C-alpha positions in Angstrom: -29.0 23.2 27.6 -25.9 24.4 29.5 -24.8 28.0 28.8 -21.3 28.9 30.0 -19.9 32.4 30.2 -17.1 33.4 27.9 -14.6 33.4 30.8 -15.6 29.8 31.9 -15.3 28.6 28.3 -11.8 30.3 28.1 -10.7 28.6 31.3 -11.9 25.2 30.1 -10.1 25.7 26.8 -6.9 26.7 28.5 -7.2 23.6 30.8 -7.6 21.3 27.8 -4.7 22.9 26.0 -2.5 22.5 29.1 -3.4 18.8 29.4 -2.7 18.2 25.7 0.9 17.0 25.6 1.5 18.0 21.9 0.2 21.5 22.4 2.1 22.0 25.7 5.2 20.7 24.0 4.8 23.1 21.1 4.4 26.2 23.4 2.0 27.9 21.0 -0.7 30.5 21.4 -3.9 29.2 23.1 -6.4 29.5 20.3 -8.8 26.9 18.7 -6.5 26.4 15.8 -3.4 25.6 17.7 -4.5 22.1 18.6 -6.1 21.1 15.3 -4.9 17.7 14.1 -6.0 18.5 10.6 -2.9 18.7 8.4 -4.5 21.2 6.1 -5.0 23.7 8.9 -2.2 26.3 9.3 -1.1 26.6 12.9 0.4 29.6 14.7 3.9 28.1 15.0 7.0 27.4 12.9 9.1 24.2 12.7 12.7 24.1 13.6 15.2 23.5 10.7 17.9 21.3 12.0 20.1 18.3 11.3 18.8 14.8 11.0 20.8 13.8 14.1 19.2 16.5 16.2 15.7 16.0 14.8 15.6 12.3 15.8 17.3 12.9 19.2 14.0 13.2 21.0 13.1 9.6 20.2 13.2 7.7 23.5 12.9 4.2 24.8 9.4 2.7 24.5 8.3 5.1 21.7 6.5 4.0 18.5 7.9 5.6 15.4 6.0 5.7 12.1 8.1 5.7 8.9 6.8 6.9 5.6 6.8 4.1 3.1 7.5 3.0 -0.5 9.3 5.7 -2.6 8.7 8.2 0.2 10.9 6.4 2.7 13.0 9.2 4.4 16.4 7.8 3.7 18.2 10.6 5.5 16.2 10.2 8.7 16.1 6.4 9.0 19.9 5.8 9.4 20.1 8.8 11.7 17.4 7.2 13.9 19.3 3.9 14.0 22.5 5.7 15.0 20.7 7.7 17.7 19.2 4.5 19.1 22.7 2.9 19.5 24.4 6.0 21.0 21.5 6.8 23.4 21.2 3.2 24.6 17.5 3.1 23.7 15.3 0.1 24.4 12.1 -1.2 23.0 11.4 1.4 20.2 8.8 0.1 17.8 9.2 1.2 14.2 5.9 0.7 12.2 5.4 1.1 8.5 4.1 -0.4 5.3 6.9 -1.6 2.9 9.8 0.7 2.9 12.8 1.1 0.6 16.5 1.0 1.5 18.5 -0.7 4.1 16.1 -0.5 7.1 19.2 -0.3 9.4 17.0 -0.7 12.5 16.3 -4.3 11.6 19.9 -5.4 11.7 20.9 -8.0 14.4 23.0 -5.4 16.2 19.9 -3.3 16.9 18.0 -6.1 18.5 16.5 -4.9 21.8 16.8 -1.3 20.6 14.4 -1.3 17.7 11.7 -3.8 16.6 10.1 -3.4 13.2 6.3 -3.9 13.0 5.3 -4.2 9.3 1.8 -3.7 8.1 3.0 -4.9 4.7 6.4 -6.5 4.2 9.1 -5.3 1.9 12.2 -7.1 0.8 14.2 -5.3 3.5 12.1 -6.8 6.3 11.6 -10.5 5.2 14.8 -11.9 6.8 14.3 -10.0 10.1 10.7 -11.2 10.4 11.5 -14.8 9.5 14.4 -14.8 11.9 12.2 -13.6 14.8 13.7 -10.1 15.1 10.7 -8.2 13.6 7.0 -8.5 13.4 4.2 -8.6 10.8 0.6 -7.6 11.1 -1.9 -9.3 8.8 -4.3 -6.6 8.0 -6.2 -5.2 5.0 -4.6 -2.2 3.6 -7.9 -0.3 3.8 -7.9 -0.9 7.6 -4.4 0.2 8.6 -5.5 3.8 9.2 -7.9 2.5 11.8 -5.0 1.3 13.9 -4.0 5.0 14.4 -7.6 6.4 14.5 -8.7 3.9 17.2 -5.5 4.2 19.2 -4.6 0.5 18.7 -1.1 1.6 17.5 0.2 4.8 19.2 2.2 7.2 17.2 4.8 9.1 19.3 6.9 10.2 16.3 6.1 10.3 12.6 9.0 10.6 10.1 8.0 11.7 6.6 9.6 12.7 3.3 7.9 15.7 1.8 8.3 18.5 -0.9 9.5 21.9 0.1 6.6 24.2 1.3 4.9 26.2 -1.5 4.1 29.9 -1.2 1.2 29.2 1.1 3.4 27.0 3.4 2.0 23.6 2.2 4.2 20.5 1.7 3.1 17.4 -0.2 3.4 13.8 0.8 4.2 13.2 -2.8 4.3 9.6 -3.8 2.9 8.1 -0.7 -0.3 9.2 1.1 -1.8 5.8 1.9 -1.5 5.3 5.7 0.8 8.3 6.4 -2.0 10.9 6.8 -3.6 8.9 9.6 -0.3 8.5 11.4 0.4 12.2 11.1 -3.0 13.1 12.5 -2.2 11.2 15.7 1.6 11.8 16.0 2.9 13.7 19.0 6.0 14.8 17.1 6.5 15.1 13.4 9.8 15.2 11.5 10.0 16.0 7.8 12.8 15.3 5.4 12.4 18.0 2.8 13.4 16.8 -0.7 13.0 19.0 -3.8 13.1 15.7 -5.9 9.8 14.5 -4.4 6.9 15.1 -6.8 4.2 17.5 -5.5 0.9 15.7 -5.8 -2.7 16.7 -5.4 -5.3 15.2 -3.0 -5.2 14.2 0.6 -1.4 14.3 1.0 -1.0 17.9 1.9 0.4 19.2 5.2 1.0 22.7 6.3 4.6 23.3 7.3 3.4 24.5 10.8 2.5 21.0 11.7 6.1 19.9 11.7 8.2 20.0 14.8 11.5 19.6 12.9 12.5 19.9 9.3 15.7 18.5 7.8 17.2 19.3 4.4 17.4 16.0 2.5 17.8 16.3 -1.2 18.4 12.8 -2.5 17.2 10.7 -5.4 14.0 8.8 -4.6 14.4 5.0 -4.6 13.4 3.7 -8.0 12.0 0.4 -9.2 12.5 0.0 -12.9 10.6 -2.4 -14.9 12.3 -5.6 -15.8 12.2 -7.2 -19.2 9.1 -9.3 -19.5 9.4 -13.0 -20.2 7.2 -15.1 -22.4 5.1 -16.4 -19.5 4.3 -12.9 -18.2 3.5 -11.6 -21.7 1.2 -14.6 -22.3 -0.7 -13.9 -19.1 -0.9 -10.2 -19.9 -2.3 -10.8 -23.3 -4.9 -13.3 -22.0 -6.2 -10.8 -19.5 -6.1 -7.8 -21.8 -7.8 -9.6 -24.7 -10.5 -11.5 -22.7 -11.2 -9.7 -19.5 -10.4 -6.0 -19.9 -13.2 -4.1 -21.7 -13.0 -0.6 -23.2 -14.1 1.9 -20.5 -12.9 -0.4 -17.7 -11.6 1.0 -14.4 -8.3 -0.7 -13.6 -6.6 -1.7 -10.4 -3.3 -3.4 -10.5 -0.3 -3.8 -8.3 3.3 -3.8 -9.2 5.4 -6.4 -10.8 5.9 -8.3 -14.1 2.3 -9.5 -14.5 0.7 -6.0 -14.0 3.3 -4.6 -16.3 2.5 -7.3 -18.9 -1.2 -6.5 -18.7 -0.6 -2.8 -19.2 1.7 -3.5 -22.1 -1.1 -5.4 -23.8 -3.7 -2.6 -23.4 -2.4 -0.2 -26.1 -5.5 -0.8 -28.3 -8.0 -0.2 -25.6 -10.1 3.0 -25.2 -11.3 5.2 -22.3 -9.7 3.2 -19.6 -9.7 4.6 -16.0 -7.4 4.0 -13.1 -8.6 3.7 -9.5 -5.8 1.7 -7.8 -4.1 1.6 -4.4 -0.8 1.9 -6.4 0.4 2.3 -9.9 3.8 2.3 -11.7 5.4 3.3 -15.0 3.1 1.3 -17.3 0.3 3.8 -16.6 2.4 6.6 -18.1 2.6 4.9 -21.5 -1.1 4.4 -21.7 -1.8 8.0 -20.7 0.5 9.2 -23.5 -1.2 6.9 -26.0 -4.6 8.3 -25.0 -5.8 4.9 -23.7 -6.3 6.1 -20.2 -8.7 9.0 -20.1 -10.8 8.3 -16.9 -13.8 9.7 -18.8 -16.2 7.0 -17.7 -15.3 6.8 -14.0 -17.9 7.7 -11.4 -15.3 8.4 -8.6 -13.1 11.4 -9.5 -14.0 11.3 -13.2 -11.2 12.5 -15.5 -8.5 11.7 -12.9 -6.2 8.8 -12.0 -6.8 7.9 -8.4 -3.9 6.3 -6.4 -2.7 6.1 -2.8 1.0 5.3 -3.3 3.5 4.7 -6.1 6.9 3.4 -6.8 8.7 3.3 -10.1 11.3 5.2 -12.1 12.2 8.9 -12.3 9.9 9.1 -15.4 6.9 8.2 -13.2 7.9 10.7 -10.5 8.2 13.5 -13.2 4.9 12.5 -14.6 3.3 12.9 -11.2 4.8 16.2 -10.3 2.3 19.0 -10.1 0.0 17.0 -12.4 -3.8 17.7 -11.7 -4.6 14.6 -13.8 -3.6 12.5 -10.7 -5.0 12.6 -7.2 -3.4 10.8 -4.3 -5.8 9.9 -1.6 -5.9 8.1 1.7 -6.0 4.3 1.4 -9.1 3.8 3.6 -11.0 5.8 0.9 -9.3 4.4 -2.2 -9.7 0.8 -1.0 -13.2 1.2 0.3 -15.4 -1.6 -1.2 -18.3 0.8 -1.9 -16.1 3.4 -3.5 -14.5 0.8 -5.7 -17.8 -0.8 -6.7 -19.2 2.6 -7.8 -16.8 2.8 -10.8 -17.7 1.2 -14.2 -16.4 -2.3 -15.2 -14.0 -2.5 -12.3 -11.2 -4.8 -13.3 -9.0 -5.8 -10.4 -5.8 -7.6 -11.3 -3.7 -9.1 -8.5 -1.0 -11.8 -8.3 -0.5 -14.6 -5.8 1.9 -17.3 -4.7 -0.3 -20.5 -4.9 -3.9 -21.7 -5.2 -5.3 -25.0 -4.0 -7.8 -27.0 -6.0 -10.7 -25.6 -4.0 -9.7 -22.0 -4.8 -7.9 -20.9 -1.6 -5.3 -18.3 -2.4 -2.0 -17.8 -0.6 -0.5 -14.3 -1.2 1.5 -13.3 1.8 3.8 -16.2 2.5 5.7 -19.2 1.2 4.7 -21.8 3.7 5.6 -20.4 7.1 8.0 -17.8 5.6 6.3 -14.4 5.5 6.9 -12.8 2.1 4.7 -9.7 1.6 1.3 -9.0 3.2 -2.4 -8.9 2.9 -2.3 -5.5 1.2 -5.2 -4.4 -0.9 -5.9 -7.6 -2.8 -9.1 -8.5 -1.0 -10.2 -4.9 -0.9 -10.2 -4.7 -4.6 -11.3 -8.2 -5.4 -14.4 -7.7 -3.2 -15.0 -4.2 -4.7 -14.9 -5.6 -8.2 -17.2 -8.5 -7.3 -19.7 -6.0 -5.7 -19.5 -3.6 -8.7 -22.9 -1.8 -9.0 -23.0 -2.2 -12.8 -22.6 -6.0 -12.5 -19.5 -5.9 -14.8 -16.7 -6.1 -12.3 -14.0 -8.7 -12.7 -11.9 -10.0 -9.8 -8.8 -11.5 -11.2 -5.8 -13.4 -9.7 -2.9 -14.2 -12.0 0.3 -16.1 -11.6 2.7 -18.3 -13.7 1.7 -21.9 -13.6 5.0 -23.0 -12.0 7.7 -21.7 -9.7 11.2 -20.9 -10.8 12.0 -24.5 -9.8 9.3 -26.0 -11.9 6.9 -26.8 -9.1 3.2 -26.3 -9.7 1.6 -23.2 -8.2 -1.8 -24.9 -8.4 -1.6 -27.5 -5.6 -3.8 -30.2 -4.0 -3.1 -28.7 -0.5 -1.5 -25.4 0.5 1.9 -25.6 2.0 1.9 -25.9 5.8 1.8 -22.4 7.3 0.7 -20.7 4.0 -1.5 -17.7 4.6 -4.9 -17.7 3.0 -5.3 -14.0 2.0 -8.1 -14.5 -0.5 -10.7 -17.1 0.5 -12.3 -19.6 -2.0 -15.4 -17.5 -1.7 -13.6 -14.4 -3.0 -11.9 -15.7 -6.1 -13.6 -15.3 -9.4 -11.0 -15.5 -12.2 -7.7 -17.4 -12.0 -5.3 -16.9 -14.8 -2.0 -18.6 -15.8 -0.2 -18.7 -19.2 -2.4 -21.7 -20.0 -5.7 -20.0 -19.8 -8.5 -18.5 -17.6 -10.5 -20.4 -15.0 -13.8 -18.8 -14.0 -14.6 -20.1 -10.5 -17.5 -18.0 -9.3 -20.5 -20.1 -8.5 -18.7 -23.4 -9.2 -18.7 -26.2 -6.7 -15.4 -27.7 -5.5 -15.5 -30.5 -8.1 -15.9 -28.0 -10.9 -13.3 -25.7 -9.5 -10.7 -28.5 -9.3 -11.4 -29.3 -13.0 -11.1 -25.6 -14.1 -7.9 -25.1 -12.2 -6.3 -28.3 -13.5 -7.1 -27.1 -17.0 -4.9 -24.0 -16.5 -2.1 -25.8 -14.6 1.2 -26.7 -16.4 0.6 -29.8 -18.6 3.3 -31.8 -16.9 1.4 -31.4 -13.5 -2.1 -32.1 -14.7 -2.2 -35.8 -14.3 -0.8 -35.7 -10.7 -3.2 -32.9 -9.8 -6.1 -35.0 -11.2 -5.1 -38.0 -9.0 -4.7 -35.8 -6.0 -8.1 -34.2 -6.6 -9.7 -37.7 -6.8 -8.1 -38.7 -3.5 -9.2 -35.5 -1.8 -12.7 -35.2 -3.3 -13.5 -39.0 -3.6 -14.7 -38.3 -7.1 -13.3 -37.1 -10.4 -13.0 -33.4 -11.0 -15.6 -32.5 -13.7 -16.9 -29.5 -15.6 
């Protein structure tokens, strides 16, 4: 055992502090707490309140900038960063993020060479840049994105967040999006906050003391909203099939965003004691809470509370979330952990996809070679549901039987370049408006038969012929 004197420990501590770029940059008192990367820990310093233009002016060529995502996209800071990049003649700045909302100015052709977007999950504002070669996409499970920061695989020079104003204790909230943001902040060398009173204050992991910010910018703007569209007959049919046949009372739900999850939620108004443990949720959850259908009584993980990691929806959803202890927003590596998911009762994971081949391979992130979305949390939750400790989990993939052009989404072979997000070993239930196919434990001949049964009737004969050519035998139950 090595025993050091107080003075030697002090000298060692001072040396460590001097070598730490972030602490040297901050010019703070040399105590243990000044170099804590824990966002909950108050530090002996204050941020600088400034303009967006001044706040982003320290971004330099070669930096990696993390941008807060979904409804929390800092729409005051993003265009200011783009303008700074052009004026300062920056080069090779990487902008990393999950899906963001708004224009994503840094992806436009005129910013090529200045910025390059690196998406961990692709939003609509990055599809064209990625598929045109001006931006990049990382195929990665949502649960593993924080590891990129924790392991130093992706550096974080600057983190740009949108947060609530500090409370009386000096704490701001990440609001609608905790997900990967907390990991980025823990490793960022410089942190900029857009302070927006319209951001809902949420409980859980998304809390940061104001002293961790280097610069704060006043940015009161409406959050980007995604309002539910009117549901069509196909979506309603799928929602009813799932609700009536696969969701039990007391189930713990995970579902993404879009017409099919909305249709499922709309069909659950006669269910009881439902719980929510989901990487994300939207407006449909609010209706079921108000009706008393969602109680979270039977959950094992955070009983009595909705667990999420990020949200996007309407102002009604944001108001519902604000200062509401019924909801906890947690880091995505916890929410999407297989063991955590599997601990809840009757885990029912409902996800959508783009196409399924006759053996059960599932494409979810691309249309052929064209990147469309991302890996996301689909496999995290399908696997967690399949592993459910009570043996009552259900891993569900749902989609309309045809595309908008009338082409079958159940296909003999995947389109060239299509990304297999969910393997044929992961899929359990496949659902279209024509029924439910249970594939777990079935051989390929049986799978082909079950999937043809839920394909659009006009495509079943051709699928059967293609299955025979591929399998050298007839599909059969």
